[in-house]
C-alpha positions in Angstrom: 27.3 69.8 -44.4 23.7 68.4 -44.3 24.7 65.4 -42.3 27.0 67.1 -40.0 29.9 64.7 -41.1 28.0 62.2 -41.2 26.3 61.9 -37.9 22.9 63.1 -38.5 20.4 61.4 -41.1 23.4 59.7 -42.9 22.0 56.6 -44.8 23.3 54.1 -47.4 22.6 56.6 -50.1 24.5 59.1 -48.3 27.6 57.1 -48.2 27.2 55.5 -51.7 26.8 59.9 -52.9 29.7 60.5 -50.9 31.7 57.6 -52.7 30.8 58.7 -55.8 31.7 62.2 -55.6 35.2 60.9 -54.4 35.9 58.8 -57.3 34.7 61.6 -59.4 37.1 63.5 -58.0 36.3 65.7 -55.5 38.3 67.2 -53.0 37.4 67.5 -49.5 40.1 70.1 -48.3 38.7 72.2 -50.7 34.9 71.9 -49.9 36.2 71.9 -46.0 38.2 75.5 -46.9 34.7 76.6 -48.5 32.9 76.3 -45.1 35.5 77.7 -42.9 34.7 80.5 -40.4 36.5 84.0 -39.5 38.1 84.0 -36.3 35.3 86.6 -34.7 32.8 84.0 -35.2 35.0 80.9 -34.0 36.0 82.9 -30.8 31.8 83.9 -30.1 31.1 80.6 -30.7 33.8 79.3 -28.1 32.4 81.9 -26.1 28.8 80.5 -26.1 29.7 77.1 -25.4 32.0 78.5 -22.7 28.8 80.0 -20.9 26.4 76.8 -21.4 24.8 75.6 -18.2 24.1 71.9 -17.8 20.5 70.7 -16.6 19.7 67.6 -15.2 22.5 66.5 -16.5 21.8 66.1 -20.3 21.0 69.1 -21.4 23.2 71.6 -22.6 21.7 75.7 -22.6 23.4 78.8 -23.3 22.5 82.2 -24.2 24.0 84.6 -26.9 23.2 88.5 -27.5 23.6 88.5 -30.9 22.6 92.1 -31.6 25.7 93.4 -32.9 27.3 90.2 -34.9 27.1 89.5 -38.4 25.2 85.6 -38.9 24.1 85.5 -35.4 21.8 82.9 -35.5 24.0 80.8 -37.8 26.8 81.3 -34.7 23.7 80.2 -32.3 23.4 77.5 -34.2 27.0 75.8 -34.6 27.4 76.3 -31.2 24.5 74.2 -30.4 25.8 71.7 -32.4 29.3 71.8 -31.0 27.4 71.3 -27.4 26.5 68.0 -28.4 29.8 66.8 -28.3 30.0 66.8 -24.5 29.8 63.7 -23.2 26.3 63.1 -21.4 24.6 65.6 -23.3 21.5 64.6 -24.8 20.2 67.9 -25.8 21.8 71.3 -26.6 19.7 74.8 -26.6 21.4 78.2 -27.7 18.8 81.2 -26.7 20.2 84.2 -28.9 19.0 87.5 -28.8 18.6 89.8 -31.9 16.4 92.7 -33.4 14.0 92.4 -31.0 13.3 88.4 -31.5 14.7 85.5 -29.3 16.1 83.2 -31.6 16.0 79.2 -29.9 18.4 76.7 -32.0 17.9 73.1 -30.3 19.6 69.9 -31.3 19.6 66.5 -30.1 21.6 63.3 -30.5 19.9 59.7 -29.7 16.1 59.7 -29.0 15.2 63.2 -27.7 13.1 64.8 -29.7 14.0 68.5 -30.0 11.0 69.0 -32.7 8.4 68.6 -29.8 9.9 70.8 -27.1 10.1 73.6 -29.9 6.8 73.3 -30.6 5.9 74.1 -27.4 7.4 77.9 -28.2 5.5 77.7 -32.2 8.5 76.7 -33.6 9.1 73.6 -35.2 11.7 71.4 -37.1 13.2 67.8 -37.3 14.2 64.7 -34.2 17.2 66.3 -34.2 17.2 69.9 -35.4 14.6 72.3 -34.8 14.1 76.0 -33.4 11.9 78.7 -32.8 11.4 82.5 -32.6 10.1 84.1 -29.6 8.8 87.8 -29.4 6.9 88.0 -26.7 9.5 87.3 -23.9 13.1 88.5 -23.1 16.2 86.1 -22.8 15.8 85.7 -19.7 12.4 84.6 -19.8 12.9 82.4 -22.3 15.6 80.7 -20.5 13.4 80.4 -17.5 10.3 78.7 -19.4 12.5 76.5 -21.3 13.9 75.2 -18.2 10.4 74.7 -16.6 9.2 73.0 -19.7 12.3 70.7 -20.0 11.5 69.7 -16.3 7.9 69.2 -16.6 8.4 67.6 -19.8 10.6 64.8 -17.9 8.8 64.6 -14.9 5.9 63.4 -17.3 8.0 61.1 -19.4 8.1 62.6 -22.3 11.5 63.3 -22.8 
């Protein structure tokens, strides 16, 4: 789970640990069943992906009103992960509205550092996984601010 199927932060020790667990009798199918999502969450994640806008041919940005949904931020994060599977997308951002707060889940692949992008919003994280929480703007304002930031950072050569 932490390595996103051996895609993120998977080094030699990760593969050695996986091999050890397999030799010790770990059941991959059983583990996978433990992490399955319900149909409603799957449909919501699909809707978020379907609404995504491609920005500058390399960023996917989507929105999600999660006020009536349990686990909304997790669903948004999963959608951000899934958007990286789209050819040409270097970074994905899902902006979720929930309980008077705006959450941005940011994911990247290759050399795009989403941590520095989310730090501009007061958030943080890691090179490929980051997030921010905003209480001072609407979802629409957050999306516009994100687009403006991406455009500015791109023009400056920061991303």
